[in-house]
Backbone as ProteinMPNN parsed JSONL, in Angstrom:
{"seq_chain_A": "XXXXXXXXXXXXXXXXXXXXXXXXXXXXXXXXXXXXXXXXXXXXXXXXXXXXXXXXXXXXXXXXXXXXXXXXXXXXXXXXXXXXXXXXXXXXXXXXXXXXXXXXXXXXXXXXXXXXXXXXXXXXXXXXXXXXXXXXXXXXXXXXXXXXXXXXXXXXXXXXXXXXXXXXXXXXXXXXXXXXXXX", "coords_chain_A": {"N_chain_A": [[56.436, -62.078, -80.199], [54.293, -59.688, -79.641], [51.905, -58.496, -82.077], [52.053, -54.823, -83.552], [50.694, -52.098, -82.464], [47.936, -49.665, -84.302], [48.794, -46.34, -84.088], [47.171, -44.317, -83.786], [43.603, -42.801, -83.046], [41.831, -45.264, -80.784], [42.732, -47.691, -78.994], [41.92, -50.835, -77.109], [43.802, -53.341, -75.731], [43.223, -56.589, -74.476], [43.171, -59.794, -72.443], [43.983, -62.66, -70.515], [46.162, -62.71, -67.355], [49.594, -62.168, -68.062], [49.665, -62.642, -70.433], [50.59, -60.803, -72.42], [49.856, -58.434, -72.646], [50.892, -55.752, -71.214], [53.521, -55.878, -72.388], [52.634, -55.176, -75.253], [51.954, -52.694, -74.765], [53.843, -51.312, -73.551], [55.218, -51.777, -76.069], [53.801, -50.198, -78.18], [54.072, -47.376, -76.597], [56.505, -46.795, -76.904], [57.341, -47.074, -79.729], [55.77, -44.686, -80.475], [57.073, -42.722, -78.957], [59.338, -42.74, -80.544], [58.3, -41.955, -82.765], [57.109, -39.062, -81.971], [58.087, -38.099, -80.071], [58.387, -37.386, -76.158], [56.56, -35.363, -75.35], [53.418, -34.004, -73.771], [52.508, -36.506, -74.152], [51.289, -39.592, -72.234], [51.3, -41.736, -69.584], [49.497, -43.767, -67.754], [50.052, -45.816, -65.115], [48.873, -48.667, -63.993], [49.092, -51.125, -62.768], [49.159, -53.591, -60.301], [51.817, -56.128, -59.271], [51.61, -59.223, -58.492], [52.282, -62.491, -56.837], [51.502, -65.491, -57.658], [51.223, -68.602, -57.049], [54.121, -69.004, -56.976], [54.518, -67.44, -59.183], [55.037, -64.32, -60.806], [52.973, -61.987, -61.965], [51.403, -59.823, -63.572], [52.372, -56.089, -63.031], [54.478, -53.264, -63.633], [54.764, -50.94, -66.375], [57.454, -49.829, -66.512], [58.934, -52.239, -66.976], [59.925, -53.301, -69.032], [59.954, -50.946, -70.548], [61.434, -47.591, -71.053], [60.172, -44.506, -69.284], [60.067, -41.693, -70.198], [61.433, -38.63, -68.614], [60.044, -35.97, -69.262], [57.549, -36.895, -70.151], [54.372, -37.462, -68.772], [53.868, -39.565, -65.84], [51.96, -41.286, -64.303], [51.649, -43.086, -61.653], [50.163, -45.877, -59.8], [50.34, -47.396, -56.649], [49.323, -50.001, -56.719], [46.678, -52.458, -54.979], [45.472, -55.513, -55.49], [42.599, -56.278, -55.232], [41.166, -59.023, -55.25], [42.852, -60.74, -54.708], [43.909, -59.879, -52.231], [41.767, -59.116, -50.548], [39.768, -60.623, -47.892], [37.069, -60.399, -47.598], [34.207, -59.939, -49.39], [33.577, -57.11, -49.095], [36.336, -56.128, -48.164], [37.355, -56.797, -50.483], [36.338, -55.149, -51.849], [36.506, -52.603, -50.612], [39.49, -51.966, -51.199], [39.291, -51.99, -54.012], [38.213, -49.65, -54.233], [39.854, -47.831, -52.737], [42.006, -48.242, -55.33], [40.588, -46.75, -57.237], [40.321, -44.379, -56.3], [43.167, -43.763, -55.881], [43.593, -43.918, -58.834], [42.221, -41.652, -59.936], [43.281, -39.661, -58.784], [45.501, -39.758, -60.321], [44.957, -39.332, -62.647], [43.58, -36.572, -62.773], [46.128, -35.398, -62.131], [47.281, -35.393, -64.369], [48.319, -33.855, -68.092], [46.467, -31.53, -69.36], [46.121, -31.95, -72.324], [46.669, -33.907, -73.808], [48.515, -35.955, -75.871], [49.162, -38.548, -76.456], [47.802, -41.045, -74.861], [48.405, -43.611, -72.798], [47.664, -46.845, -70.845], [48.267, -48.794, -68.582], [46.818, -51.82, -67.365], [44.168, -51.228, -66.565], [41.839, -51.86, -65.911], [42.137, -52.227, -63.117], [41.661, -49.364, -62.047], [38.784, -49.928, -62.458], [37.431, -51.159, -60.992], [36.189, -50.733, -58.664], [32.71, -49.813, -56.949], [32.309, -47.599, -57.751], [33.47, -46.854, -60.759], [35.428, -45.108, -62.606], [34.675, -45.672, -65.567], [33.839, -43.99, -67.489], [34.851, -41.372, -67.435], [37.804, -41.828, -68.024], [38.116, -42.663, -70.521], [36.869, -40.489, -71.331], [38.826, -38.66, -71.257], [41.058, -40.283, -72.726], [40.31, -39.758, -75.083], [40.369, -37.541, -75.603], [43.423, -37.359, -77.001], [45.156, -37.864, -79.721], [46.101, -40.812, -79.747], [45.14, -43.315, -77.994], [46.15, -45.958, -75.966], [45.203, -48.999, -74.373], [44.984, -51.118, -71.908], [43.571, -54.021, -70.498], [42.698, -56.637, -67.869], [41.492, -59.271, -69.212], [39.585, -62.085, -67.889], [38.369, -65.35, -66.277], [39.932, -66.203, -64.37], [40.284, -65.362, -62.142], [38.376, -65.233, -60.419], [34.576, -65.141, -60.686], [31.933, -64.566, -59.697], [31.861, -62.518, -57.726], [31.734, -59.057, -56.258], [33.769, -57.431, -56.981], [35.021, -58.363, -59.661], [32.566, -58.666, -61.074], [32.105, -55.76, -61.167], [34.522, -55.08, -62.697], [33.62, -56.828, -65.064], [31.514, -54.974, -66.3], [32.82, -52.76, -66.296], [34.738, -53.409, -68.644], [32.712, -53.959, -70.833], [32.35, -51.618, -71.376], [34.352, -50.479, -71.845], [35.222, -51.977, -74.194], [33.174, -50.956, -76.124], [33.81, -48.584, -76.243], [36.701, -48.47, -77.413], [38.01, -48.355, -80.882], [39.364, -50.329, -82.172], [39.795, -53.401, -80.816], [42.276, -55.761, -79.597], [42.93, -59.074, -78.634], [44.372, -60.587, -76.849], [46.088, -64.202, -76.538]], "CA_chain_A": [[56.232, -60.908, -80.335], [52.944, -59.136, -80.311], [51.48, -57.574, -83.189], [52.121, -53.548, -83.183], [49.024, -51.555, -82.834], [48.245, -48.664, -84.846], [49.481, -44.91, -82.936], [46.174, -43.485, -83.94], [42.498, -43.51, -82.588], [41.96, -46.017, -79.373], [42.938, -49.712, -78.832], [42.468, -51.588, -76.154], [44.546, -54.642, -75.371], [42.549, -57.389, -73.358], [43.652, -60.753, -72.244], [44.107, -62.989, -69.151], [47.161, -62.547, -66.714], [51.091, -62.746, -69.054], [49.265, -62.389, -71.915], [51.169, -59.984, -73.375], [49.511, -56.752, -72.54], [51.781, -54.953, -70.556], [54.475, -55.777, -73.17], [52.042, -54.415, -76.548], [51.42, -51.563, -74.411], [55.184, -50.852, -73.965], [56.299, -51.605, -77.722], [53.015, -48.349, -78.444], [54.625, -46.471, -76.126], [58.292, -46.762, -77.28], [56.966, -46.634, -80.995], [55.123, -42.966, -80.218], [58.14, -42.284, -78.404], [60.188, -42.913, -81.402], [57.819, -41.015, -83.654], [56.743, -37.834, -81.628], [59.03, -37.37, -78.522], [57.505, -36.859, -74.833], [55.561, -34.018, -75.28], [52.085, -34.593, -75.049], [52.752, -38.056, -73.689], [50.659, -39.567, -70.64], [51.313, -42.916, -69.275], [48.71, -44.008, -66.643], [50.416, -47.662, -64.925], [47.919, -49.002, -62.628], [49.337, -52.836, -62.642], [49.973, -54.445, -59.173], [52.456, -57.001, -59.136], [50.981, -60.328, -57.185], [52.592, -63.641, -57.014], [50.528, -66.832, -57.78], [51.959, -69.975, -57.254], [55.554, -68.633, -57.508], [54.859, -66.697, -60.495], [54.68, -62.672, -60.534], [51.838, -61.68, -62.681], [50.818, -58.211, -63.937], [53.282, -55.509, -63.077], [54.528, -51.805, -64.334], [55.109, -50.714, -67.803], [58.65, -50.01, -66.889], [59.65, -54.132, -66.382], [59.492, -53.261, -70.58], [60.458, -49.649, -71.598], [61.694, -46.596, -70.001], [59.366, -43.531, -69.431], [61.224, -40.519, -70.598], [60.818, -37.452, -67.905], [59.062, -35.43, -70.132], [56.489, -37.571, -70.368], [53.724, -37.618, -67.652], [53.992, -40.886, -65.617], [51.27, -41.617, -63.15], [51.574, -44.611, -61.054], [49.083, -46.027, -58.139], [50.702, -48.256, -56.155], [47.743, -51.059, -56.374], [46.287, -53.387, -54.417], [45.088, -56.969, -55.912], [41.313, -56.501, -54.253], [41.028, -60.392, -55.182], [44.302, -61.663, -53.771], [44.006, -59.413, -50.511], [40.887, -58.93, -49.598], [39.262, -61.632, -47.016], [35.826, -60.668, -47.836], [33.71, -59.004, -50.052], [33.722, -55.732, -48.851], [37.169, -55.692, -48.005], [37.833, -56.499, -51.735], [35.38, -53.553, -52.743], [37.376, -51.22, -50.186], [40.712, -52.338, -52.181], [38.988, -51.547, -55.31], [37.497, -48.367, -54.126], [41.32, -46.965, -53.195], [42.819, -47.981, -56.246], [39.829, -45.919, -57.783], [40.67, -43.034, -55.683], [44.457, -43.067, -56.653], [43.834, -43.757, -60.317], [41.301, -40.638, -60.114], [44.146, -38.668, -58.689], [46.91, -39.321, -61.066], [44.502, -38.602, -64.112], [43.73, -35.276, -62.588], [47.332, -34.704, -62.232], [47.983, -35.351, -65.893], [48.43, -32.716, -69.004], [44.912, -31.236, -69.794], [45.849, -31.845, -73.356], [47.158, -35.224, -73.664], [48.862, -36.049, -77.644], [48.858, -39.727, -76.237], [47.655, -41.694, -73.562], [48.982, -45.16, -72.724], [47.201, -46.77, -69.74], [48.391, -50.012, -68.046], [45.831, -52.234, -66.344], [42.515, -50.186, -66.678], [40.331, -52.514, -64.54], [42.403, -51.74, -61.507], [41.042, -48.496, -61.526], [37.425, -49.365, -62.585], [36.758, -52.491, -60.133], [34.85, -50.376, -57.415], [31.378, -49.554, -57.718], [32.149, -46.195, -58.741], [34.479, -47.192, -61.258], [35.089, -43.737, -63.508], [35.065, -45.523, -67.063], [33.221, -42.59, -68.853], [36.061, -40.144, -67.112], [38.979, -41.922, -68.51], [37.741, -42.638, -72.024], [36.909, -38.916, -72.242], [40.504, -38.101, -71.043], [41.868, -40.706, -73.762], [39.656, -39.054, -76.381], [41.245, -35.996, -76.022], [44.316, -37.357, -77.455], [45.484, -38.841, -80.924], [46.202, -41.868, -79.788], [45.73, -44.037, -77.005], [46.666, -47.56, -76.212], [44.85, -48.964, -73.225], [45.094, -52.264, -71.807], [42.899, -54.476, -69.624], [42.569, -58.072, -67.673], [40.058, -59.691, -69.028], [39.541, -63.569, -67.7], [37.439, -65.578, -64.944], [40.602, -67.001, -63.873], [40.373, -64.765, -60.672], [36.916, -65.686, -59.852], [33.374, -64.548, -61.216], [31.191, -64.761, -58.279], [32.31, -61.459, -56.334], [31.403, -57.683, -56.851], [34.798, -56.346, -58.047], [34.505, -59.356, -60.799], [30.98, -58.014, -61.821], [32.329, -54.596, -61.441], [35.508, -55.188, -63.874], [32.856, -56.994, -66.342], [30.665, -53.917, -66.724], [33.895, -51.591, -67.106], [35.108, -54.237, -69.96], [31.789, -53.856, -71.785], [32.152, -50.335, -71.91], [35.964, -49.776, -72.646], [35.129, -52.514, -75.47], [32.189, -50.433, -77.04], [34.45, -47.303, -76.514], [37.687, -48.699, -78.299], [38.307, -48.172, -82.247], [39.725, -51.806, -82.175], [40.046, -54.213, -79.693], [43.408, -56.513, -79.557], [42.205, -59.987, -78.044], [45.691, -61.431, -76.603], [45.387, -65.769, -75.518]], "C_chain_A": [[54.702, -60.441, -80.752], [52.98, -58.194, -81.344], [51.512, -56.126, -82.884], [50.774, -53.06, -83.504], [48.823, -50.152, -83.515], [48.23, -47.245, -83.829], [48.227, -44.103, -83.83], [44.698, -44.081, -82.899], [42.61, -44.402, -81.282], [42.395, -47.513, -80.047], [43.147, -49.836, -77.462], [42.79, -53.01, -76.275], [43.977, -55.013, -74.076], [43.204, -58.947, -73.444], [43.861, -61.351, -70.683], [45.793, -62.446, -68.77], [48.406, -63.159, -67.979], [50.557, -63.363, -70.091], [50.392, -61.478, -73.209], [50.803, -58.327, -73.053], [50.399, -55.846, -72.127], [53.194, -54.377, -71.803], [54.042, -55.073, -74.432], [51.966, -52.831, -75.964], [52.872, -50.482, -74.555], [55.631, -50.711, -75.111], [55.472, -50.073, -77.938], [53.968, -47.709, -77.771], [55.955, -46.112, -76.877], [58.334, -46.234, -78.812], [56.243, -45.025, -80.94], [56.056, -42.294, -80.056], [58.856, -41.742, -79.332], [59.992, -41.884, -82.636], [57.533, -39.729, -83.592], [57.425, -37.458, -80.653], [57.766, -37.718, -77.898], [56.447, -36.107, -74.849], [54.373, -34.408, -75.249], [51.65, -35.95, -73.957], [52.187, -38.461, -72.328], [50.631, -41.044, -70.39], [50.736, -43.014, -67.72], [49.363, -45.326, -66.103], [49.668, -47.695, -63.419], [48.374, -50.198, -61.872], [49.718, -52.997, -61.45], [50.624, -55.45, -59.903], [52.099, -57.793, -58.348], [51.788, -61.653, -57.598], [51.848, -64.843, -57.096], [51.215, -67.775, -58.245], [53.23, -69.972, -58.16], [55.925, -68.136, -58.339], [54.74, -65.119, -60.463], [53.859, -62.49, -61.885], [51.713, -60.406, -62.628], [52.56, -57.639, -63.429], [53.363, -54.224, -63.645], [55.198, -51.922, -65.722], [56.947, -50.632, -67.65], [59.513, -51.232, -66.73], [59.821, -54.051, -67.93], [60.207, -52.452, -71.188], [60.721, -48.673, -70.081], [60.809, -44.992, -70.105], [60.119, -42.181, -69.219], [60.735, -39.351, -69.273], [60.039, -36.174, -68.285], [57.743, -35.405, -70.462], [55.645, -37.565, -68.704], [53.268, -39.239, -67.154], [53.272, -40.956, -64.107], [51.291, -42.773, -62.825], [50.812, -44.768, -60.065], [50.041, -47.468, -57.886], [49.575, -48.937, -55.497], [47.676, -52.002, -55.74], [45.712, -54.178, -56.041], [43.437, -56.816, -55.232], [41.17, -58.001, -54.097], [41.565, -61.176, -54.791], [44.14, -60.99, -52.3], [43.148, -58.997, -50.316], [40.068, -60.42, -49.091], [38.071, -61.71, -47.554], [35.581, -60.051, -49.274], [33.726, -57.645, -50.177], [34.92, -55.348, -48.373], [38.075, -55.521, -49.366], [37.573, -55.268, -52.481], [36.287, -52.588, -52.029], [38.757, -51.449, -50.573], [40.378, -51.689, -53.408], [38.899, -50.058, -55.109], [38.736, -47.266, -53.907], [42.059, -46.715, -54.122], [41.877, -46.862, -57.204], [40.685, -44.564, -57.41], [41.95, -42.863, -56.446], [44.287, -42.998, -58.147], [43.303, -42.189, -60.89], [42.538, -39.601, -60.184], [45.344, -38.725, -59.441], [46.68, -39.148, -62.787], [44.189, -37.284, -63.657], [44.86, -34.504, -62.786], [48.158, -34.659, -63.674], [47.373, -34.363, -66.641], [46.653, -32.889, -69.373], [45.027, -31.186, -71.148], [46.895, -32.824, -74.12], [47.452, -35.185, -75.717], [48.703, -37.552, -77.432], [48.997, -40.286, -74.91], [47.428, -43.441, -73.853], [48.823, -45.552, -71.131], [47.182, -48.2, -69.492], [47.286, -50.619, -66.779], [44.769, -51.603, -65.891], [42.009, -50.285, -65.61], [40.759, -52.072, -63.523], [41.977, -50.733, -60.876], [39.716, -48.534, -61.82], [37.028, -51.0, -62.327], [35.735, -51.999, -58.789], [33.726, -50.368, -57.975], [30.959, -48.191, -58.13], [32.928, -45.722, -59.717], [34.285, -45.462, -62.53], [35.762, -44.195, -64.953], [34.907, -44.398, -68.27], [34.742, -41.392, -68.766], [37.418, -40.649, -67.732], [39.066, -42.181, -69.823], [37.601, -41.533, -72.511], [37.94, -38.488, -72.104], [41.04, -38.827, -72.193], [41.084, -40.08, -75.139], [39.927, -37.757, -76.766], [42.883, -35.942, -76.872], [44.472, -38.145, -78.942], [45.17, -40.032, -80.933], [46.156, -42.39, -78.522], [45.412, -46.05, -77.078], [46.451, -48.427, -74.647], [44.701, -51.121, -72.631], [44.357, -53.003, -70.577], [42.667, -56.152, -69.035], [41.424, -58.426, -68.259], [40.095, -61.385, -69.144], [38.844, -63.981, -66.741], [38.529, -66.277, -64.152], [40.467, -66.471, -62.249], [38.9, -64.868, -60.188], [35.909, -64.552, -60.84], [32.554, -64.059, -60.193], [31.398, -63.867, -57.183], [31.982, -60.014, -57.02], [32.689, -57.101, -57.832], [35.12, -57.613, -59.35], [33.445, -58.872, -61.91], [31.251, -56.439, -62.276], [33.234, -54.428, -62.628], [34.434, -55.818, -65.233], [32.444, -55.869, -66.877], [31.634, -52.783, -67.331], [34.264, -52.013, -68.234], [34.312, -54.194, -70.949], [31.546, -52.217, -72.148], [33.249, -49.807, -72.748], [35.464, -50.731, -73.819], [34.28, -51.776, -76.497], [33.116, -49.152, -76.779], [35.486, -47.617, -77.797], [37.289, -48.615, -79.985], [38.534, -49.663, -82.608], [40.445, -52.328, -80.755], [41.046, -55.33, -80.147], [43.203, -57.657, -78.73], [43.828, -60.997, -77.637], [45.091, -62.977, -75.812], [45.611, -65.592, -74.241]], "O_chain_A": [[54.092, -60.701, -81.789], [53.815, -57.306, -81.516], [50.953, -55.922, -81.806], [49.988, -53.393, -84.392], [49.725, -49.372, -83.21], [47.559, -47.287, -82.797], [48.608, -43.203, -84.579], [44.589, -45.14, -82.28], [43.653, -44.199, -80.659], [42.353, -48.087, -81.135], [44.013, -49.327, -76.751], [42.061, -53.784, -76.896], [44.018, -54.395, -73.012], [43.732, -59.275, -74.507], [43.896, -60.568, -69.735], [46.53, -61.921, -69.604], [48.276, -64.195, -68.631], [50.912, -64.436, -70.579], [50.711, -61.631, -74.388], [51.487, -57.323, -73.256], [50.66, -54.997, -72.98], [53.659, -53.263, -72.046], [54.895, -54.314, -74.89], [51.927, -51.879, -76.744], [53.043, -49.454, -75.21], [56.355, -49.761, -75.411], [56.082, -49.004, -77.911], [54.919, -47.406, -78.491], [56.177, -45.002, -77.36], [59.047, -45.305, -79.192], [56.619, -44.333, -81.886], [56.214, -41.285, -80.743], [59.145, -40.546, -79.289], [60.833, -41.251, -83.275], [57.562, -39.036, -84.609], [57.326, -36.27, -80.347], [56.689, -38.093, -78.362], [55.416, -36.398, -74.242], [53.901, -35.037, -76.196], [50.67, -36.137, -73.235], [52.509, -37.813, -71.332], [49.821, -41.646, -71.094], [51.281, -42.525, -66.73], [49.118, -46.199, -66.936], [49.787, -47.12, -62.337], [48.168, -50.369, -60.67], [50.837, -52.515, -61.278], [50.216, -55.753, -61.025], [52.137, -57.357, -57.197], [51.915, -61.829, -58.809], [51.558, -65.113, -55.931], [51.712, -67.928, -59.361], [53.489, -70.458, -59.262], [57.111, -68.056, -58.659], [53.88, -64.897, -59.61], [54.349, -63.002, -62.892], [51.928, -59.831, -61.561], [53.586, -58.318, -63.415], [52.338, -53.876, -64.231], [55.984, -52.797, -66.086], [57.679, -51.213, -68.451], [60.692, -51.169, -66.38], [59.889, -55.234, -68.263], [60.97, -52.744, -72.109], [60.467, -48.796, -68.883], [60.928, -44.397, -71.176], [60.643, -41.778, -68.18], [59.525, -39.321, -69.048], [59.471, -35.484, -67.439], [57.0, -34.507, -70.86], [56.278, -37.652, -67.652], [52.548, -39.982, -67.821], [53.838, -40.745, -63.035], [50.962, -43.629, -63.647], [50.683, -43.802, -59.312], [50.339, -48.327, -58.715], [49.028, -48.754, -54.41], [48.695, -52.691, -55.78], [45.589, -53.707, -57.171], [43.319, -57.769, -54.462], [41.05, -58.412, -52.942], [41.114, -62.275, -54.469], [44.27, -61.691, -51.297], [43.389, -58.017, -49.611], [39.8, -61.256, -49.955], [37.716, -62.789, -48.028], [36.445, -59.744, -50.095], [33.873, -57.062, -51.251], [34.919, -54.165, -48.032], [38.998, -54.731, -49.566], [38.201, -54.621, -53.318], [36.861, -51.749, -52.723], [39.371, -50.687, -49.827], [41.151, -50.847, -53.863], [39.531, -49.304, -55.849], [38.814, -46.199, -54.516], [42.712, -45.68, -54.255], [42.538, -46.107, -57.917], [41.478, -43.935, -58.11], [42.04, -42.103, -57.41], [44.813, -42.054, -58.737], [43.739, -41.628, -61.895], [42.83, -38.903, -61.155], [46.204, -37.858, -59.288], [47.456, -38.966, -63.725], [44.744, -36.541, -64.465], [44.905, -33.4, -63.328], [49.223, -34.121, -63.98], [46.282, -33.888, -66.326], [45.921, -33.862, -69.557], [44.178, -30.444, -71.641], [47.773, -32.447, -74.897], [46.787, -34.586, -76.563], [48.003, -38.028, -78.326], [49.898, -40.134, -74.084], [46.754, -44.147, -74.603], [49.462, -44.981, -70.247], [46.309, -48.897, -70.009], [47.018, -50.11, -65.69], [44.567, -51.504, -64.681], [41.742, -49.511, -64.691], [39.973, -51.459, -62.801], [41.808, -50.701, -59.657], [39.11, -47.482, -61.617], [36.525, -51.804, -63.111], [34.878, -52.629, -58.169], [33.499, -50.737, -59.128], [29.915, -47.736, -58.596], [33.2, -44.524, -59.802], [33.266, -44.986, -63.031], [36.743, -43.688, -65.498], [35.469, -44.095, -69.323], [35.384, -40.841, -69.66], [38.216, -39.74, -67.96], [40.142, -41.927, -70.365], [37.932, -41.227, -73.656], [38.22, -37.685, -72.994], [41.639, -38.04, -72.925], [41.679, -40.112, -76.216], [39.788, -37.109, -77.803], [43.431, -34.912, -77.264], [43.733, -39.114, -79.121], [44.331, -40.541, -81.676], [47.066, -42.035, -77.773], [44.843, -46.886, -77.78], [47.392, -48.5, -73.856], [44.272, -52.06, -73.302], [44.616, -52.462, -69.502], [42.438, -56.949, -69.945], [40.358, -57.942, -67.878], [40.497, -61.967, -70.151], [38.476, -63.046, -66.03], [38.128, -66.98, -63.224], [40.564, -67.25, -61.301], [38.667, -64.15, -59.215], [36.27, -63.557, -61.467], [32.673, -62.861, -59.937], [31.223, -64.161, -56.0], [31.986, -59.897, -58.245], [32.656, -56.562, -58.938], [35.85, -56.991, -60.123], [33.511, -58.757, -63.134], [30.837, -55.923, -63.315], [32.846, -53.712, -63.551], [34.504, -55.253, -66.324], [32.924, -55.592, -67.977], [31.468, -52.114, -68.351], [34.228, -51.157, -69.118], [34.815, -54.345, -72.062], [30.765, -51.745, -72.974], [33.27, -49.109, -73.762], [35.202, -49.969, -74.749], [34.581, -51.908, -77.683], [32.832, -48.487, -77.776], [35.268, -47.191, -78.931], [36.111, -48.858, -80.249], [37.752, -50.147, -83.427], [41.272, -51.842, -79.983], [40.673, -55.92, -81.161], [43.316, -57.205, -77.591], [44.152, -62.007, -78.261], [44.197, -63.092, -74.974], [45.256, -66.446, -73.428]]}, "name": "protein", "num_of_chains": 1, "seq": "XXXXXXXXXXXXXXXXXXXXXXXXXXXXXXXXXXXXXXXXXXXXXXXXXXXXXXXXXXXXXXXXXXXXXXXXXXXXXXXXXXXXXXXXXXXXXXXXXXXXXXXXXXXXXXXXXXXXXXXXXXXXXXXXXXXXXXXXXXXXXXXXXXXXXXXXXXXXXXXXXXXXXXXXXXXXXXXXXXXXXXX"}
């Protein structure tokens, strides 16, 4: 079981595929809901589920918890740009589609969030126009934000999607009050 994260300020959980980032975020969400209820709770779920070598990687928070109806649940049917794109241009186009969908979900969320939980933030931030400051600015309006993000070289480093992701992770790390690194 992953260590609990504080339910105040901003927490960024990072690590490779299947390190427990989504489970940790779901645990924090459950703890928030138990203590404060669903009003003002925003869940942004950007994680695609992909199969690699017969193993499912990633996936939504709902594999570990239930998001109550009174909480905002913005789900993106996301692409996995590096896995699905045959060329750098195709991967960037898929990343741009993910970003656009994520921005739509963010725009539809409560203007006064009390808590924000983001599953797989890097999916929203892999395009050339990554809205990192828009996402972090939104999270800053809440009392508690728990954001998880993929951080690993396992999907490659020499492509523009990975470069955009690295830049976004640098900004997320600088923004967060605390960073939880999962092995």
